[in-house]
MOPAC internal coordinates of N, CA, C and O (Angstrom, degrees):
PM7 1SCF
backbone

  N    0.0000 0     0.00 0     0.00 0    0    0    0
  C    1.4439 1     0.00 0     0.00 0    1    0    0
  C    1.5274 1   107.39 1     0.00 0    2    1    0
  O    1.2310 1   120.23 1   -32.95 1    3    2    1
  N    1.3131 1   117.17 1   147.05 1    3    2    1
  C    1.4546 1   121.71 1   178.40 1    5    3    2
  C    1.5154 1   109.58 1  -118.66 1    6    5    3
  O    1.2310 1   120.81 1   -48.45 1    7    6    5
  N    1.3215 1   116.06 1   131.55 1    7    6    5
  C    1.4569 1   122.58 1   177.73 1    9    7    6
  C    1.5130 1   107.31 1  -124.39 1   10    9    7
  O    1.2310 1   119.99 1   -65.51 1   11   10    9
  N    1.3293 1   117.61 1   114.49 1   11   10    9
  C    1.4590 1   120.93 1  -179.98 1   13   11   10
  C    1.5118 1   113.65 1    58.31 1   14   13   11
  O    1.2310 1   120.25 1  -145.57 1   15   14   13
  N    1.3370 1   117.13 1    34.43 1   15   14   13
  C    1.4542 1   121.42 1   178.66 1   17   15   14
  C    1.5205 1   114.08 1    82.79 1   18   17   15
  O    1.2310 1   119.86 1  -178.14 1   19   18   17
  N    1.3291 1   117.86 1     1.86 1   19   18   17
  C    1.4603 1   122.31 1   179.98 1   21   19   18
  C    1.5186 1   108.47 1  -110.86 1   22   21   19
  O    1.2310 1   120.43 1   -46.50 1   23   22   21
  N    1.3211 1   116.78 1   133.50 1   23   22   21
  C    1.4614 1   121.07 1   179.29 1   25   23   22
  C    1.5247 1   109.26 1   -74.59 1   26   25   23
  O    1.2310 1   120.83 1   -44.41 1   27   26   25
  N    1.3343 1   116.02 1   135.59 1   27   26   25
  C    1.4540 1   122.18 1   179.75 1   29   27   26
  C    1.5181 1   107.79 1  -126.32 1   30   29   27
  O    1.2310 1   120.58 1   -49.84 1   31   30   29
  N    1.3411 1   116.50 1   130.16 1   31   30   29
  C    1.4513 1   121.81 1   178.90 1   33   31   30
  C    1.5143 1   110.94 1   -69.68 1   34   33   31
  O    1.2310 1   120.92 1    -9.41 1   35   34   33
  N    1.3212 1   115.85 1   170.59 1   35   34   33
  C    1.4684 1   121.64 1  -178.09 1   37   35   34
  C    1.5246 1   111.92 1   -59.58 1   38   37   35
  O    1.2310 1   120.51 1   152.31 1   39   38   37
  N    1.3303 1   116.63 1   -27.69 1   39   38   37
  C    1.4641 1   120.02 1  -179.19 1   41   39   38
  C    1.5216 1   112.72 1   -93.98 1   42   41   39
  O    1.2310 1   120.24 1  -172.06 1   43   42   41
  N    1.3402 1   117.16 1     7.94 1   43   42   41
  C    1.4579 1   120.73 1   178.23 1   45   43   42
  C    1.5102 1   114.06 1    90.30 1   46   45   43
  O    1.2310 1   119.52 1   179.19 1   47   46   45
  N    1.3339 1   118.51 1    -0.81 1   47   46   45
  C    1.4534 1   121.06 1   178.71 1   49   47   46
  C    1.5235 1   109.10 1   -74.79 1   50   49   47
  O    1.2310 1   120.66 1   -50.90 1   51   50   49
  N    1.3145 1   116.35 1   129.10 1   51   50   49
  C    1.4579 1   120.66 1  -179.36 1   53   51   50
  C    1.5160 1   108.97 1   -73.90 1   54   53   51
  O    1.2310 1   121.37 1   -50.23 1   55   54   53
  N    1.3097 1   114.99 1   129.77 1   55   54   53
  C    1.4591 1   121.80 1   174.42 1   57   55   54
  C    1.5112 1   106.13 1  -127.51 1   58   57   55
  O    1.2310 1   120.15 1   -27.02 1   59   58   57
  N    1.2844 1   117.31 1   152.98 1   59   58   57
  C    1.4515 1   117.92 1  -177.52 1   61   59   58
  C    1.5062 1   112.40 1  -143.39 1   62   61   59
  O    1.2310 1   121.00 1   -27.55 1   63   62   61
  N    1.2885 1   115.69 1   152.45 1   63   62   61
  C    1.4572 1   121.49 1   174.17 1   65   63   62
  C    1.5134 1   106.97 1   -95.52 1   66   65   63
  O    1.2310 1   120.60 1   -59.79 1   67   66   65
  N    1.3086 1   116.47 1   120.21 1   67   66   65
  C    1.4511 1   122.41 1   178.69 1   69   67   66
  C    1.5159 1   107.96 1  -127.93 1   70   69   67
  O    1.2310 1   120.62 1    -5.44 1   71   70   69
  N    1.3075 1   116.43 1   174.56 1   71   70   69
  C    1.4586 1   120.07 1   175.14 1   73   71   70
  C    1.5187 1   108.65 1   -93.37 1   74   73   71
  O    1.2310 1   120.19 1   -51.11 1   75   74   73
  N    1.3131 1   117.24 1   128.89 1   75   74   73
  C    1.4559 1   122.91 1   178.94 1   77   75   74
  C    1.5203 1   108.32 1  -112.43 1   78   77   75
  O    1.2310 1   119.73 1   -49.43 1   79   78   77
  N    1.3337 1   118.12 1   130.57 1   79   78   77
  C    1.4707 1   120.63 1  -178.54 1   81   79   78
  C    1.5214 1   111.80 1   -52.35 1   82   81   79
  O    1.2310 1   120.44 1   -54.68 1   83   82   81
  N    1.3198 1   116.76 1   125.32 1   83   82   81
  C    1.4536 1   122.56 1   178.32 1   85   83   82
  C    1.5168 1   114.58 1    81.13 1   86   85   83
  O    1.2310 1   119.33 1   172.67 1   87   86   85
  N    1.3216 1   118.88 1    -7.33 1   87   86   85
  C    1.4531 1   121.45 1  -176.68 1   89   87   86
  C    1.5206 1   113.48 1  -121.69 1   90   89   87
  O    1.2310 1   119.05 1   167.19 1   91   90   89
  N    1.3248 1   119.42 1   -12.81 1   91   90   89
  C    1.4580 1   120.28 1  -174.74 1   93   91   90
  C    1.5103 1   109.80 1    77.26 1   94   93   91
  O    1.2310 1   119.88 1    56.65 1   95   94   93
  N    1.3065 1   117.82 1  -123.35 1   95   94   93
  C    1.4639 1   122.03 1  -179.20 1   97   95   94
  C    1.5246 1   111.27 1   -71.68 1   98   97   95
  O    1.2310 1   121.37 1   -32.00 1   99   98   97
  N    1.3333 1   114.99 1   148.00 1   99   98   97
  C    1.4666 1   120.67 1   176.03 1  101   99   98
  C    1.5193 1   108.85 1  -142.23 1  102  101   99
  O    1.2310 1   121.03 1   -31.83 1  103  102  101
  N    1.3263 1   115.63 1   148.17 1  103  102  101
  C    1.4605 1   123.15 1  -179.98 1  105  103  102
  C    1.5270 1   107.80 1  -131.59 1  106  105  103
  O    1.2310 1   120.55 1   -43.91 1  107  106  105
  N    1.3316 1   116.56 1   136.09 1  107  106  105
  C    1.4653 1   120.99 1   171.64 1  109  107  106
  C    1.5205 1   106.90 1   -97.21 1  110  109  107
  O    1.2310 1   121.19 1   -51.39 1  111  110  109
  N    1.3235 1   115.32 1   128.61 1  111  110  109
  C    1.4579 1   120.78 1  -179.59 1  113  111  110
  C    1.5253 1   107.81 1  -131.68 1  114  113  111
  O    1.2310 1   120.59 1   -40.10 1  115  114  113
  N    1.3354 1   116.48 1   139.90 1  115  114  113
  C    1.4545 1   121.43 1  -170.14 1  117  115  114
  C    1.5188 1   112.49 1  -136.88 1  118  117  115
  O    1.2310 1   120.96 1   -45.90 1  119  118  117
  N    1.3188 1   115.76 1   134.10 1  119  118  117
  C    1.4614 1   122.90 1   171.04 1  121  119  118
  C    1.5252 1   106.63 1   -91.93 1  122  121  119
  O    1.2310 1   120.41 1   -65.87 1  123  122  121
  N    1.3296 1   116.83 1   114.13 1  123  122  121
  C    1.4573 1   121.73 1  -178.22 1  125  123  122
  C    1.5263 1   109.17 1   -94.57 1  126  125  123
  O    1.2310 1   120.56 1   -48.39 1  127  126  125
  N    1.3213 1   116.53 1   131.61 1  127  126  125
  C    1.4612 1   122.63 1  -179.54 1  129  127  126
  C    1.5321 1   111.96 1    53.88 1  130  129  127
  O    1.2310 1   120.90 1  -139.69 1  131  130  129
  N    1.3174 1   115.89 1    40.31 1  131  130  129
  C    1.4706 1   122.73 1   176.42 1  133  131  130
  C    1.5239 1   113.74 1    65.86 1  134  133  131
  O    1.2310 1   120.17 1  -163.67 1  135  134  133
  N    1.3326 1   117.28 1    16.33 1  135  134  133
  C    1.4648 1   120.98 1  -176.34 1  137  135  134
  C    1.5229 1   112.00 1   -98.90 1  138  137  135
  O    1.2310 1   121.71 1   -25.29 1  139  138  137
  N    1.3314 1   114.34 1   154.71 1  139  138  137
  C    1.4527 1   122.15 1   177.16 1  141  139  138
  C    1.5226 1   110.65 1   -65.19 1  142  141  139
  O    1.2310 1   120.54 1   -44.94 1  143  142  141
  N    1.3186 1   116.57 1   135.06 1  143  142  141
  C    1.4605 1   122.62 1   174.81 1  145  143  142
  C    1.5211 1   107.83 1  -138.68 1  146  145  143
  O    1.2310 1   120.96 1   -27.85 1  147  146  145
  N    1.3152 1   115.77 1   152.15 1  147  146  145
  C    1.4682 1   121.64 1   178.73 1  149  147  146
  C    1.5187 1   109.01 1  -124.84 1  150  149  147
  O    1.2310 1   120.94 1   -38.04 1  151  150  149
  N    1.3183 1   115.81 1   141.96 1  151  150  149
  C    1.4581 1   121.99 1  -179.46 1  153  151  150
  C    1.5304 1   108.87 1  -130.01 1  154  153  151
  O    1.2310 1   121.08 1   -40.07 1  155  154  153
  N    1.3147 1   115.54 1   139.93 1  155  154  153
  C    1.4667 1   120.47 1  -179.37 1  157  155  154
  C    1.5192 1   111.23 1   -61.76 1  158  157  155
  O    1.2310 1   121.40 1   -37.98 1  159  158  157
  N    1.3271 1   114.93 1   142.02 1  159  158  157
  C    1.4577 1   122.40 1   174.87 1  161  159  158
  C    1.5219 1   106.53 1  -144.49 1  162  161  159
  O    1.2310 1   120.37 1   -58.18 1  163  162  161
  N    1.3144 1   116.91 1   121.82 1  163  162  161
  C    1.4578 1   121.62 1  -179.66 1  165  163  162
  C    1.5246 1   108.86 1   -77.51 1  166  165  163
  O    1.2310 1   119.49 1   -63.12 1  167  166  165
  N    1.3347 1   118.58 1   116.88 1  167  166  165
  C    1.4661 1   120.78 1  -177.72 1  169  167  166
  C    1.5274 1   113.60 1   -59.19 1  170  169  167
  O    1.2310 1   120.14 1   160.05 1  171  170  169
  N    1.3352 1   117.33 1   -19.95 1  171  170  169
  C    1.4690 1   119.49 1   177.42 1  173  171  170
  C    1.5223 1   111.70 1   -67.13 1  174  173  171
  O    1.2310 1   120.11 1   161.68 1  175  174  173
  N    1.3416 1   117.39 1   -18.32 1  175  174  173
  C    1.4639 1   121.10 1   178.18 1  177  175  174
  C    1.5175 1   111.82 1   -76.89 1  178  177  175
  O    1.2310 1   119.98 1   167.39 1  179  178  177
  N    1.3270 1   117.65 1   -12.61 1  179  178  177
  C    1.4621 1   121.76 1  -175.40 1  181  179  178
  C    1.5144 1   110.32 1    98.93 1  182  181  179
  O    1.2310 1   120.92 1     3.51 1  183  182  181
  N    1.3048 1   115.84 1  -176.49 1  183  182  181
  C    1.4738 1   121.00 1  -178.87 1  185  183  182
  C    1.5259 1   109.20 1   -78.00 1  186  185  183
  O    1.2310 1   120.19 1   -44.67 1  187  186  185
  N    1.3528 1   117.25 1   135.33 1  187  186  185
  C    1.4659 1   119.22 1  -178.66 1  189  187  186
  C    1.5257 1   112.93 1   -75.49 1  190  189  187
  O    1.2310 1   121.84 1   -27.52 1  191  190  189
  N    1.3209 1   114.09 1   152.48 1  191  190  189
  C    1.4617 1   122.42 1   173.57 1  193  191  190
  C    1.5227 1   107.15 1  -133.45 1  194  193  191
  O    1.2310 1   120.52 1   -29.63 1  195  194  193
  N    1.3084 1   116.62 1   150.37 1  195  194  193
  C    1.4524 1   120.88 1   176.58 1  197  195  194
  C    1.5240 1   108.44 1   -74.11 1  198  197  195
  O    1.2310 1   120.66 1   -62.08 1  199  198  197
  N    1.3367 1   116.34 1   117.92 1  199  198  197
  C    1.4673 1   121.69 1   178.60 1  201  199  198
  C    1.5195 1   109.98 1   -88.10 1  202  201  199
  O    1.2310 1   120.96 1   129.35 1  203  202  201
  N    1.3437 1   115.77 1   -50.65 1  203  202  201
  C    1.4632 1   121.96 1  -178.82 1  205  203  202
  C    1.5176 1   109.35 1  -136.57 1  206  205  203
  O    1.2310 1   120.49 1   -48.96 1  207  206  205
  N    1.3144 1   116.67 1   131.04 1  207  206  205
  C    1.4578 1   120.60 1   170.65 1  209  207  206
  C    1.5189 1   106.42 1   -85.84 1  210  209  207
  O    1.2310 1   120.46 1   -57.38 1  211  210  209
  N    1.3314 1   116.72 1   122.62 1  211  210  209
  C    1.4563 1   122.11 1  -175.75 1  213  211  210
  C    1.5267 1   112.35 1  -105.68 1  214  213  211
  O    1.2310 1   120.05 1  -178.43 1  215  214  213
  N    1.3096 1   117.51 1     1.57 1  215  214  213
  C    1.4638 1   122.63 1  -177.80 1  217  215  214
  C    1.5243 1   109.94 1  -114.29 1  218  217  215
  O    1.2310 1   121.48 1   -18.93 1  219  218  217
  N    1.3312 1   114.78 1   161.07 1  219  218  217
  C    1.4610 1   119.34 1   171.84 1  221  219  218
  C    1.5239 1   110.20 1   -77.56 1  222  221  219
  O    1.2310 1   120.48 1   149.48 1  223  222  221
  N    1.3335 1   116.69 1   -30.52 1  223  222  221
  C    1.4614 1   120.43 1   175.53 1  225  223  222
  C    1.5222 1   108.92 1   -70.67 1  226  225  223
  O    1.2310 1   120.63 1   -35.02 1  227  226  225
  N    1.3197 1   116.40 1   144.98 1  227  226  225
  C    1.4626 1   119.68 1  -175.25 1  229  227  226
  C    1.5275 1   112.04 1   -70.07 1  230  229  227
  O    1.2310 1   121.49 1   -30.55 1  231  230  229
  N    1.3077 1   114.76 1   149.45 1  231  230  229
  C    1.4664 1   123.24 1   173.92 1  233  231  230
  C    1.5211 1   106.55 1  -116.95 1  234  233  231
  O    1.2310 1   120.77 1   -77.97 1  235  234  233
  N    1.3219 1   116.14 1   102.03 1  235  234  233
  C    1.4616 1   121.84 1  -179.30 1  237  235  234
  C    1.5182 1   108.99 1  -119.16 1  238  237  235
  O    1.2310 1   121.19 1   -57.76 1  239  238  237
  N    1.3183 1   115.32 1   122.24 1  239  238  237
  C    1.4667 1   119.98 1  -178.27 1  241  239  238
  C    1.5240 1   109.81 1   -57.89 1  242  241  239
  O    1.2310 1   121.73 1   -45.66 1  243  242  241
  N    1.3462 1   114.30 1   134.34 1  243  242  241
  C    1.4509 1   121.08 1  -179.68 1  245  243  242
  C    1.5201 1   113.56 1    87.00 1  246  245  243
  O    1.2310 1   120.19 1   163.70 1  247  246  245
  N    1.3237 1   117.25 1   -16.30 1  247  246  245
  C    1.4647 1   121.14 1   179.75 1  249  247  246
  C    1.5320 1   111.08 1  -114.51 1  250  249  247
  O    1.2310 1   120.18 1   127.64 1  251  250  249
  N    1.3269 1   117.26 1   -52.36 1  251  250  249
  C    1.4656 1   120.32 1  -179.06 1  253  251  250
  C    1.5234 1   112.46 1  -119.27 1  254  253  251
  O    1.2310 1   120.13 1   178.43 1  255  254  253
  N    1.3118 1   117.37 1    -1.57 1  255  254  253
  C    1.4618 1   120.50 1   169.19 1  257  255  254
  C    1.5236 1   109.11 1  -155.96 1  258  257  255
  O    1.2310 1   121.74 1   -22.39 1  259  258  257
  N    1.3436 1   114.28 1   157.61 1  259  258  257
  C    1.4540 1   119.75 1   178.30 1  261  259  258
  C    1.5199 1   110.81 1  -168.69 1  262  261  259
  O    1.2310 1   121.24 1     4.80 1  263  262  261
  N    1.3065 1   115.24 1  -175.20 1  263  262  261
  C    1.4631 1   122.45 1  -176.64 1  265  263  262
  C    1.5088 1   108.32 1  -140.39 1  266  265  263
  O    1.2310 1   120.51 1   -48.04 1  267  266  265
  N    1.3350 1   116.63 1   131.96 1  267  266  265
  C    1.4634 1   120.75 1  -177.51 1  269  267  266
  C    1.5251 1   113.65 1  -108.29 1  270  269  267
  O    1.2310 1   120.38 1  -167.37 1  271  270  269
  N    1.3252 1   116.88 1    12.63 1  271  270  269
  C    1.4663 1   120.38 1  -179.83 1  273  271  270
  C    1.5178 1   113.22 1   100.09 1  274  273  271
  O    1.2310 1   120.10 1   163.85 1  275  274  273
  N    1.3390 1   117.42 1   -16.15 1  275  274  273
  C    1.4687 1   121.98 1   177.75 1  277  275  274
  C    1.5185 1   112.22 1  -136.34 1  278  277  275
  O    1.2310 1   120.69 1   150.91 1  279  278  277
  N    1.3216 1   116.29 1   -29.09 1  279  278  277
  C    1.4615 1   120.94 1  -175.71 1  281  279  278
  C    1.5304 1   110.81 1  -135.53 1  282  281  279
  O    1.2310 1   121.48 1   -30.75 1  283  282  281
  N    1.3217 1   114.78 1   149.25 1  283  282  281
  C    1.4568 1   121.01 1   168.12 1  285  283  282
  C    1.5193 1   105.70 1   -89.03 1  286  285  283
  O    1.2310 1   119.82 1   -43.74 1  287  286  285
  N    1.3233 1   117.94 1   136.26 1  287  286  285
  C    1.4565 1   120.62 1   172.58 1  289  287  286
  C    1.5208 1   108.35 1  -114.26 1  290  289  287
  O    1.2310 1   121.17 1   -35.88 1  291  290  289
  N    1.3193 1   115.37 1   144.12 1  291  290  289
  C    1.4612 1   122.03 1   175.97 1  293  291  290
  C    1.5252 1   107.99 1  -131.10 1  294  293  291
  O    1.2310 1   120.77 1   -29.66 1  295  294  293
  N    1.3227 1   116.14 1   150.34 1  295  294  293
  C    1.4580 1   121.70 1  -177.10 1  297  295  294
  C    1.5267 1   108.30 1  -154.42 1  298  297  295
  O    1.2310 1   120.47 1    -8.78 1  299  298  297
  N    1.3339 1   116.70 1   171.22 1  299  298  297
  C    1.4702 1   123.48 1   172.69 1  301  299  298
  C    1.5284 1   113.05 1    58.88 1  302  301  299
  O    1.2310 1   120.21 1  -148.29 1  303  302  301
  N    1.3501 1   117.20 1    31.71 1  303  302  301
  C    1.4579 1   121.55 1   175.41 1  305  303  302
  C    1.5154 1   115.04 1    85.44 1  306  305  303
  O    1.2310 1   119.29 1  -176.14 1  307  306  305
  N    1.3165 1   118.97 1     3.86 1  307  306  305
  C    1.4563 1   121.59 1   178.46 1  309  307  306
  C    1.5314 1   110.70 1   -66.54 1  310  309  307
  O    1.2310 1   120.33 1   -47.36 1  311  310  309
  N    1.3056 1   116.97 1   132.64 1  311  310  309
  C    1.4580 1   123.96 1   171.43 1  313  311  310
  C    1.5073 1   106.21 1  -134.96 1  314  313  311
  O    1.2310 1   120.52 1   -55.72 1  315  314  313
  N    1.3237 1   116.62 1   124.28 1  315  314  313
  C    1.4495 1   118.67 1  -176.31 1  317  315  314
  C    1.5118 1   113.36 1  -151.85 1  318  317  315
  O    1.2310 1   121.80 1   -15.48 1  319  318  317
  N    1.3241 1   114.17 1   164.52 1  319  318  317
  C    1.4714 1   122.56 1   172.53 1  321  319  318
  C    1.5127 1   106.32 1  -102.80 1  322  321  319
  O    1.2310 1   121.07 1   -55.74 1  323  322  321
  N    1.3170 1   115.56 1   124.26 1  323  322  321
  C    1.4597 1   121.72 1  -175.86 1  325  323  322
  C    1.5195 1   109.64 1  -114.63 1  326  325  323
  O    1.2310 1   120.70 1   -41.71 1  327  326  325
  N    1.3259 1   116.26 1   138.29 1  327  326  325
  C    1.4552 1   122.19 1   177.55 1  329  327  326
  C    1.5173 1   109.52 1  -133.65 1  330  329  327
  O    1.2310 1   120.46 1    -9.70 1  331  330  329
  N    1.3270 1   116.72 1   170.30 1  331  330  329
  C    1.4648 1   120.96 1   179.79 1  333  331  330
  C    1.5236 1   110.80 1   -71.14 1  334  333  331
  O    1.2310 1   121.09 1   -38.79 1  335  334  333
  N    1.3342 1   115.51 1   141.21 1  335  334  333
  C    1.4702 1   120.77 1   177.98 1  337  335  334
  C    1.5040 1   110.09 1   -70.09 1  338  337  335
  O    1.2310 1   120.10 1   180.00 1  339  338  337

């Protein structure tokens, strides 16, 4: 969902697409209180990769984060900055 040009996750957490050095677009996506959250990802940017883990909880692809072709999902406390591979 977008509010005033800013992407907002299903739980109301603000996420944004920014430019990340060497990666082009980047999105911060966060699992709040260990819950599943989804963040928009434009498939034209390519497949996302974890650029920076921003949480103390681990971010492991397929376990605490993943991509379904349209959205990045995060779970189990993962918070990270994702960019195109």
